[in-house]
C-alpha positions as CSV (number, residue, x, y, z in Angstrom):
1,M,56.7,-66.9,-97.3
2,A,58.8,-68.3,-94.8
3,M,59.0,-72.1,-94.1
4,Y,59.4,-73.5,-90.7
5,D,60.4,-76.8,-89.0
6,V,57.1,-76.4,-86.8
7,A,54.5,-74.2,-85.2
8,I,53.2,-74.1,-82.4
9,I,50.0,-72.5,-81.2
10,G,49.7,-71.0,-77.6
11,G,52.6,-69.7,-75.7
12,G,51.5,-71.9,-72.3
13,P,54.1,-73.9,-70.1
14,G,53.6,-76.6,-73.2
15,G,53.9,-74.5,-76.1
16,Y,56.4,-72.7,-75.3
17,V,58.8,-75.2,-73.8
18,A,58.1,-77.1,-77.2
19,A,59.0,-74.3,-79.2
20,I,62.6,-74.1,-77.1
21,R,63.1,-77.7,-77.4
22,A,62.8,-77.7,-81.0
23,A,65.3,-74.8,-81.2
24,Q,68.1,-76.9,-79.2
25,L,67.6,-79.9,-81.8
26,G,68.1,-77.4,-85.0
27,L,64.5,-77.0,-85.8
28,R,63.5,-73.2,-86.8
29,A,60.3,-72.4,-84.5
30,V,57.3,-69.8,-85.0
31,L,55.1,-69.9,-81.6
32,F,51.5,-67.7,-82.0
33,E,50.4,-66.1,-78.7
34,R,47.5,-64.0,-79.0
35,D,48.0,-62.6,-75.0
36,R,51.8,-62.4,-73.1
37,M,54.2,-65.6,-73.2
38,G,53.5,-68.2,-70.3
39,G,49.5,-69.0,-71.1
40,L,47.0,-69.3,-68.6
41,C,49.6,-70.4,-66.2
42,L,52.0,-68.2,-65.8
43,N,50.2,-64.7,-66.3
44,W,46.6,-65.7,-64.7
45,G,47.4,-69.3,-62.7
46,C,50.0,-70.9,-61.6
47,I,52.8,-68.1,-61.0
48,P,50.3,-65.8,-59.6
49,S,48.1,-67.6,-57.3
50,K,51.7,-69.1,-55.7
51,A,52.6,-65.2,-55.0
52,I,49.5,-64.4,-53.2
53,L,49.8,-68.1,-51.4
54,K,53.2,-67.4,-49.8
55,N,51.6,-63.9,-48.3
56,A,49.2,-66.3,-46.8
57,D,51.7,-68.2,-45.1
58,V,53.2,-64.9,-43.6
59,V,50.4,-63.2,-42.6
60,N,49.7,-66.3,-40.6
61,L,53.5,-66.4,-39.6
62,V,53.1,-63.0,-38.2
63,R,49.8,-63.9,-36.4
64,E,51.0,-66.7,-34.7
65,A,54.1,-64.7,-33.8
66,D,53.7,-65.3,-29.7
67,K,53.9,-68.7,-30.5
68,W,57.7,-68.1,-31.1
69,G,58.1,-65.5,-28.4
70,I,57.6,-62.7,-31.1
71,R,55.8,-59.8,-29.8
72,V,53.8,-58.1,-32.8
73,K,51.2,-55.5,-31.8
74,N,48.1,-54.8,-34.3
75,P,49.2,-56.3,-36.7
76,S,47.8,-54.8,-40.2
77,F,47.1,-57.1,-43.3
78,D,47.1,-55.9,-46.8
79,L,45.3,-58.0,-49.3
80,G,46.1,-55.1,-52.2
81,A,49.8,-54.9,-51.5
82,A,50.0,-59.2,-52.0
83,I,47.9,-58.4,-55.8
84,D,50.5,-56.0,-56.2
85,R,53.9,-58.1,-55.4
86,S,51.8,-61.4,-57.2
87,R,51.4,-59.0,-60.6
88,D,55.4,-58.4,-60.1
89,V,56.2,-61.8,-59.9
90,V,54.0,-62.8,-63.0
91,E,56.2,-59.7,-65.3
92,K,59.6,-61.4,-63.9
93,V,58.5,-64.7,-64.8
94,V,57.1,-63.8,-67.8
95,G,59.7,-61.3,-69.2
96,G,61.9,-64.5,-68.1
97,V,60.2,-66.6,-70.9
98,E,60.3,-64.4,-73.6
99,G,63.8,-63.9,-73.2
100,L,64.7,-67.6,-73.9
101,M,62.2,-66.6,-76.9
102,R,64.9,-64.7,-78.2
103,D,68.0,-66.4,-77.0
104,N,66.6,-69.4,-78.7
105,G,65.9,-67.4,-82.4
106,I,62.7,-68.2,-82.4
107,D,59.7,-66.6,-83.9
108,V,56.8,-65.0,-82.0
109,V,53.4,-63.9,-83.1
110,T,51.4,-62.4,-80.4
111,G,48.2,-62.5,-82.5
112,T,45.0,-64.9,-82.5
113,A,46.6,-68.1,-85.0
114,S,44.2,-71.1,-87.1
115,L,45.1,-73.4,-89.1
116,A,44.0,-73.4,-92.9
117,G,44.3,-77.1,-93.8
118,K,47.3,-79.3,-93.2
119,G,50.7,-77.1,-92.8
120,V,49.4,-73.8,-92.6
121,V,48.6,-71.3,-89.9
122,V,47.2,-67.7,-90.4
123,A,47.5,-64.9,-88.4
124,N,47.0,-61.6,-88.0
125,D,45.8,-62.5,-92.2
126,Q,49.1,-63.2,-92.9
127,R,49.9,-66.8,-94.0
128,Y,52.8,-69.2,-92.2
129,E,53.6,-72.5,-93.5
130,A,55.3,-75.2,-91.3
131,K,56.0,-78.9,-92.1
132,N,54.7,-79.5,-88.7
133,I,52.0,-77.6,-85.6
134,I,52.1,-78.1,-82.3
135,I,49.0,-77.1,-81.1
136,A,48.8,-75.4,-77.2
137,T,46.2,-73.5,-77.2
138,G,45.2,-74.6,-73.1
139,M,41.5,-74.7,-71.8
140,R,39.5,-71.7,-70.5
141,T,37.1,-71.7,-67.2
142,R,34.0,-74.1,-67.2
143,M,30.8,-72.3,-66.1
144,L,27.6,-73.4,-64.0
145,P,24.8,-73.4,-66.6
146,G,22.8,-70.5,-66.4
147,V,25.3,-68.4,-64.5
148,E,27.9,-66.2,-65.8
149,A,30.8,-64.5,-64.7
150,D,30.1,-60.7,-64.1
151,G,33.9,-59.5,-63.0
152,K,33.1,-58.2,-60.0
153,V,30.5,-60.3,-57.8
154,V,30.7,-63.7,-59.9
155,V,34.5,-64.2,-60.7
156,T,36.2,-67.0,-62.5
157,S,40.0,-67.5,-60.7
158,K,41.3,-64.9,-63.0
159,E,39.0,-62.2,-61.6
160,A,39.9,-63.3,-57.9
161,L,43.5,-63.2,-58.8
162,L,42.6,-59.4,-58.4
163,V,40.4,-59.1,-55.9
164,R,42.2,-56.5,-53.7
165,T,39.7,-56.4,-50.8
166,P,38.8,-59.5,-49.2
167,P,35.2,-59.9,-49.1
168,R,33.5,-60.4,-46.2
169,R,31.7,-63.5,-46.8
170,A,32.5,-65.6,-49.8
171,V,31.4,-68.6,-51.7
172,I,33.4,-70.9,-53.7
173,I,31.6,-73.1,-56.1
174,G,33.7,-76.5,-56.2
175,A,36.7,-77.5,-54.0
176,G,39.3,-78.6,-56.4
177,P,42.8,-77.4,-56.1
178,I,41.8,-73.8,-57.6
179,G,39.0,-73.8,-54.9
180,V,40.7,-74.8,-51.4
181,E,43.9,-72.0,-52.5
182,F,41.5,-69.3,-53.1
183,G,39.8,-70.8,-49.6
184,H,42.5,-71.0,-47.6
185,A,44.1,-67.5,-48.9
186,W,41.1,-65.1,-48.7
187,A,40.2,-67.5,-45.1
188,T,44.0,-66.1,-44.2
189,Y,42.6,-62.3,-44.9
190,G,39.6,-62.6,-42.8
191,T,36.5,-63.6,-45.0
192,Q,34.1,-66.1,-43.6
193,V,34.5,-68.7,-46.7
194,T,31.9,-71.2,-48.0
195,L,33.6,-74.1,-49.7
196,V,30.6,-76.1,-52.0
197,E,31.6,-79.8,-53.6
198,M,29.4,-81.7,-55.6
199,L,31.3,-85.0,-54.7
200,D,31.5,-86.4,-51.3
201,T,35.2,-84.8,-50.4
202,L,37.4,-82.0,-51.0
203,V,40.2,-82.1,-53.4
204,P,37.9,-85.3,-55.0
205,Q,40.5,-86.2,-57.4
206,E,42.8,-87.1,-54.2
207,E,43.0,-90.0,-51.5
208,P,39.3,-89.5,-50.0
209,E,41.6,-89.5,-46.3
210,V,43.4,-86.2,-47.4
211,G,40.0,-84.9,-48.9
212,R,38.8,-85.6,-44.7
213,L,41.8,-84.6,-43.3
214,L,41.7,-81.2,-45.3
215,K,38.0,-80.4,-44.4
216,R,38.7,-80.8,-41.0
217,S,41.3,-78.4,-40.8
218,F,39.8,-75.6,-42.7
219,E,36.5,-76.2,-40.6
220,A,39.2,-75.8,-37.5
221,R,39.8,-72.6,-38.9
222,G,35.8,-71.3,-38.9
223,M,35.6,-72.3,-43.1
224,T,32.6,-74.1,-43.6
225,C,33.0,-76.9,-46.1
226,L,29.7,-78.3,-47.9
227,T,30.5,-81.7,-49.5
228,G,27.5,-83.6,-51.5
229,A,26.2,-80.5,-52.2
230,K,24.7,-79.2,-55.4
231,V,24.3,-75.5,-56.8
232,E,20.6,-74.9,-58.0
233,S,21.2,-71.2,-58.8
234,V,23.0,-68.3,-58.7
235,T,21.5,-65.1,-58.5
236,T,23.2,-61.2,-58.1
237,N,21.9,-57.8,-57.3
238,G,24.6,-56.3,-58.1
239,K,26.1,-56.3,-54.5
240,T,26.0,-59.3,-53.6
241,A,24.7,-62.9,-54.7
242,Q,22.6,-65.7,-53.3
243,V,23.9,-69.1,-53.9
244,K,21.2,-71.8,-53.7
245,V,22.4,-75.4,-52.3
246,S,20.8,-78.3,-52.0
247,Q,22.7,-80.8,-49.6
248,G,20.1,-84.8,-50.4
249,A,16.2,-83.1,-48.8
250,E,17.9,-80.1,-47.5
251,T,18.1,-76.7,-49.3
252,Q,19.8,-73.7,-48.2
253,T,20.4,-70.1,-49.7
254,L,24.0,-68.6,-48.8
255,E,24.4,-64.9,-49.2
256,A,28.2,-63.3,-50.0
257,E,30.0,-60.5,-51.4
258,L,32.2,-63.2,-54.0
259,V,31.0,-66.3,-55.3
260,L,33.9,-67.8,-57.1
261,V,33.2,-70.2,-60.0
262,A,36.1,-73.3,-59.6
263,I,34.5,-76.6,-61.3
264,G,37.0,-76.8,-64.1
265,F,37.8,-75.9,-67.5
266,V,37.0,-76.9,-71.3
267,P,39.2,-76.7,-73.9
268,H,40.2,-74.3,-75.8
269,T,39.7,-75.0,-79.3
270,D,36.8,-73.1,-81.1
271,P,39.0,-70.6,-83.0
272,L,41.6,-73.2,-84.3
273,N,39.7,-73.7,-87.4
274,L,40.5,-78.0,-86.6
275,Q,38.2,-79.2,-89.4
276,S,40.1,-77.9,-92.2
277,A,43.3,-79.8,-91.4
278,G,40.5,-83.0,-90.2
279,V,41.6,-83.0,-86.6
280,E,39.8,-85.3,-84.6
281,T,38.6,-84.4,-81.1
282,D,37.3,-86.3,-78.2
283,R,35.0,-85.2,-76.1
284,G,35.7,-82.0,-77.6
285,H,39.8,-82.8,-76.4
286,I,42.3,-82.7,-79.0
287,A,43.0,-86.7,-79.9
288,I,46.5,-87.7,-79.7
289,D,48.6,-90.8,-79.4
290,D,51.6,-91.2,-77.3
291,R,54.0,-89.3,-79.1
292,M,51.7,-86.4,-78.8
293,Q,50.5,-86.7,-82.9
294,T,46.7,-86.3,-83.6
295,N,45.0,-88.1,-86.8
296,V,46.8,-86.1,-88.9
297,P,50.5,-86.9,-89.7
298,G,52.5,-83.3,-88.7
299,I,49.9,-82.0,-86.8
300,Y,50.5,-82.1,-83.0
301,A,48.8,-81.4,-79.5
302,V,49.9,-80.6,-76.0
303,G,48.9,-79.6,-72.6
304,D,45.5,-79.5,-71.5
305,V,43.5,-79.0,-74.6
306,T,44.5,-82.3,-74.9
307,G,42.7,-83.6,-72.0
308,K,44.9,-85.9,-70.8
309,L,46.4,-84.3,-67.5
310,P,45.4,-81.1,-66.9
311,L,48.9,-80.0,-65.0
312,A,51.6,-77.4,-66.4
313,H,54.3,-79.5,-65.9
314,V,52.6,-82.8,-67.9
315,A,52.2,-79.6,-70.5
316,M,55.8,-79.2,-70.2
317,Q,57.0,-82.5,-70.6
318,Q,53.8,-83.0,-73.6
319,G,55.8,-80.1,-75.8
320,V,59.4,-82.1,-74.8
321,I,58.2,-85.3,-76.2
322,A,56.2,-83.6,-79.3
323,A,59.7,-81.2,-80.4
324,E,61.8,-84.8,-79.8
325,A,59.4,-86.7,-82.2
326,I,58.9,-84.0,-84.7
327,A,63.1,-83.9,-85.1
328,G,63.1,-87.7,-85.4
329,R,64.1,-88.6,-81.8
330,E,63.1,-92.0,-79.8
331,T,60.4,-90.5,-77.2
332,P,59.5,-92.4,-74.2
333,L,56.0,-92.6,-73.1
334,L,54.1,-90.6,-70.4
335,D,52.2,-92.4,-67.5
336,Y,50.0,-90.4,-66.8
337,V,48.8,-92.1,-63.7
338,Q,52.6,-91.6,-62.2
339,M,52.6,-87.7,-62.6
340,P,53.3,-85.6,-59.9
341,R,49.7,-83.8,-58.3
342,A,50.1,-80.4,-56.3
343,T,48.0,-78.3,-54.1
344,F,49.2,-75.6,-52.5
345,C,46.9,-74.4,-49.5
346,Q,47.9,-75.0,-46.2
347,P,48.1,-78.0,-44.8
348,Q,49.8,-78.7,-48.8
349,I,48.7,-81.9,-50.8
350,G,51.2,-83.8,-53.1
351,S,50.7,-87.2,-54.3
352,V,52.2,-89.3,-57.4
353,G,50.3,-92.7,-59.0
354,Y,47.3,-94.7,-57.8
355,M,45.2,-94.0,-54.8
356,E,44.1,-97.4,-53.0
357,Q,40.5,-97.9,-54.6
358,Q,42.3,-96.8,-58.3
359,A,45.6,-99.6,-57.6
360,K,42.6,-102.5,-56.5
361,G,40.4,-101.3,-59.0
362,A,44.0,-101.7,-62.1
363,G,43.7,-105.0,-60.5
364,F,46.9,-105.1,-58.2
365,A,46.7,-106.7,-54.9
366,V,47.3,-103.9,-52.7
367,K,49.1,-102.9,-49.5
368,T,49.4,-99.9,-47.5
369,G,51.6,-98.1,-44.9
370,R,51.0,-95.0,-43.2
371,F,53.6,-91.9,-41.0
372,P,51.4,-88.9,-39.2
373,L,53.6,-85.9,-39.2
374,T,52.8,-85.9,-35.1
375,A,55.7,-88.5,-34.9
376,L,57.9,-87.1,-37.1
377,G,60.9,-84.8,-35.1
378,K,61.1,-81.6,-37.4
379,A,57.8,-81.4,-37.9
380,V,57.5,-81.4,-33.9
381,A,60.2,-78.9,-34.2
382,M,58.7,-76.3,-37.0
383,G,55.3,-76.7,-35.4
384,E,53.8,-78.3,-38.0
385,T,52.5,-81.6,-37.0
386,E,49.0,-81.8,-39.0
387,G,49.0,-84.4,-41.6
388,F,50.5,-87.7,-42.8
389,I,52.2,-90.0,-45.4
390,K,50.5,-92.5,-47.2
391,I,51.8,-95.0,-49.4
392,V,50.5,-97.6,-51.8
393,A,52.2,-100.3,-52.6
394,D,51.6,-103.9,-54.6
395,E,51.8,-106.8,-51.8
396,P,54.0,-109.0,-54.0
397,T,56.6,-106.9,-55.5
398,G,56.6,-104.7,-53.0
399,Q,56.9,-101.4,-56.1
400,V,55.3,-98.3,-54.8
401,L,52.0,-97.7,-56.4
402,G,51.2,-94.5,-55.2
403,V,52.3,-91.9,-52.4
404,H,49.5,-89.2,-51.1
405,M,50.6,-86.2,-48.3
406,I,49.0,-84.1,-46.4
407,G,50.6,-81.7,-44.8
408,H,52.6,-78.5,-44.0
409,D,55.2,-77.7,-47.4
410,V,54.7,-81.2,-48.2
411,V,54.9,-80.5,-51.6
412,E,58.7,-80.5,-51.6
413,L,58.8,-84.0,-51.0
414,L,57.4,-84.8,-54.5
415,S,60.3,-84.7,-55.9
416,G,61.3,-87.7,-53.8
417,A,57.6,-89.2,-54.5
418,S,58.2,-89.1,-58.6
419,L,61.6,-90.4,-58.8
420,S,60.0,-93.3,-56.7
421,A,57.8,-93.6,-58.8
422,L,60.0,-93.4,-62.3
423,L,62.5,-95.8,-61.2
424,E,59.7,-98.4,-60.0
425,A,61.4,-98.2,-56.2
426,T,60.0,-100.8,-54.1
427,T,58.8,-100.3,-50.3
428,I,62.2,-102.0,-49.0
429,E,64.4,-100.0,-51.0
430,L,62.5,-96.6,-50.3
431,G,62.5,-97.7,-46.6
432,F,66.0,-98.4,-47.2
433,A,67.1,-94.9,-48.7
434,V,69.0,-92.6,-45.6
435,Q,67.4,-89.4,-45.3
436,V,68.8,-86.7,-43.3
437,H,67.6,-85.9,-39.7
438,P,66.1,-84.0,-39.0
439,T,64.1,-83.4,-42.3
440,M,60.5,-84.1,-43.3
441,A,61.6,-86.5,-46.4
442,E,62.0,-88.8,-43.4
443,A,58.6,-89.2,-43.4
444,L,58.7,-90.2,-46.6
445,K,61.0,-93.0,-45.4
446,E,59.0,-94.1,-42.5
447,A,55.7,-94.8,-44.4
448,A,57.4,-97.0,-47.0
449,L,58.9,-99.1,-43.7
450,A,55.2,-98.5,-42.3
451,V,53.8,-100.8,-45.4
452,E,56.2,-103.2,-44.1
453,G,55.3,-103.0,-40.7
454,E,58.9,-101.8,-39.6
455,A,58.3,-98.1,-39.4
456,I,60.6,-97.3,-36.5
457,H,59.2,-93.8,-34.8
458,I,55.3,-95.5,-34.5
459,A,53.8,-98.0,-32.6
460,R,53.2,-101.3,-34.3
461,K,49.8,-102.6,-33.5
462,R,49.4,-104.5,-30.6
463,G,49.2,-108.4,-31.4
464,A,50.9,-107.2,-35.1
465,R,54.3,-109.9,-35.8
466,A,57.3,-108.3,-37.3
467,P,57.5,-109.5,-40.5
468,A,60.4,-111.6,-41.7
469,S,63.8,-110.2,-43.1
470,E,64.1,-109.6,-46.7
471,G,67.4,-108.3,-46.6
472,V,69.3,-105.2,-47.8
473,P,68.3,-104.5,-51.5
474,S,71.0,-105.2,-53.8
475,R,71.2,-102.2,-56.3
């Protein structure tokens, strides 16, 4: 029986990145994956959904061709072709990851793996010994109590990625990133979409005013957005579904050809046999420390299964830290508050750090600045002026605590916002940094200036005094 330095269970973003980093550090690694490399994200999440959303962007551009002086007569839009393209994209990306496994000398075992005590993994009735184990099994779709997905009328995000004909009517339960992205895509292809969200705004994990603007934008396109709404029941007759929804004292029944359940995920730990090694969980998720180690020395966990922050890029960084910890390297701490977050509907949503009320709840004295995209030359030139950038800052020091954006393609601005958070930049520094004109990045600069009342391209409120100069940053 071969002895490995590290065995990774799960080949999603956290698992495959951990394997590659371990190999780079000279560790002998084996990775277990029951399906295809890339896990949920590459096969049935981030990658195929973004391919479909790109198709939706092109459809909207063609629809608005007259606006650009382009005459297009009787265009037709084929969602099936978009699905085919998305699967082609998946094959290319997954194939690339499989190549990386080979290039780095990582053994890959296809099959469901479980623990058989500390330091032993069992897969396909074979035992594999490893000095260290990293669990990266991710999560699976959460369903409403009493509601089952039949894969045809009631679907999860996985089946939704294979819908080739736009339904006439669709009800989406849950208006987080998955719900609003599918809602945007299907509405683009002509579906009458109703979003049902239990909390008070769409994308409730984002700044409330971002959710309110997205709701207005969606409703202007003819979508129905029911917030503060509870799904009482879902019944089907084989071809359509009836979704009973209550809002306060009022109840209505929505009929649709397709119902997408997008209310979140639960950790995928059932097959792991965690108890055999004594691994502890916290509300179903695997409990870890700052170096991704569980309560059992030599057993680590990364990604969604930890419940820290269910985002692929967070899982990747956790995977790097776990591999480096196993190799004996010093590892930096991850600040989960300052992890960038993105939603890829249009208008897009991007954020880093604290929301305003979160920052106040954490004990900060807060000041904010807001810059509307209507005042940005590049946005006007592109014909995409919907949205704004808001910055939350610490009043005594000016440190940027949070950046919140909504607008066309604003997710591309997250790199600058994330770097600002990592370097603990102040609003003065971010406002002083020179941005190329004309670009969308100028809005980030202007929002920082707006915190100090110094934004150039929007008027200061009448009666407000200009702040005293604090000089140019020295670094």
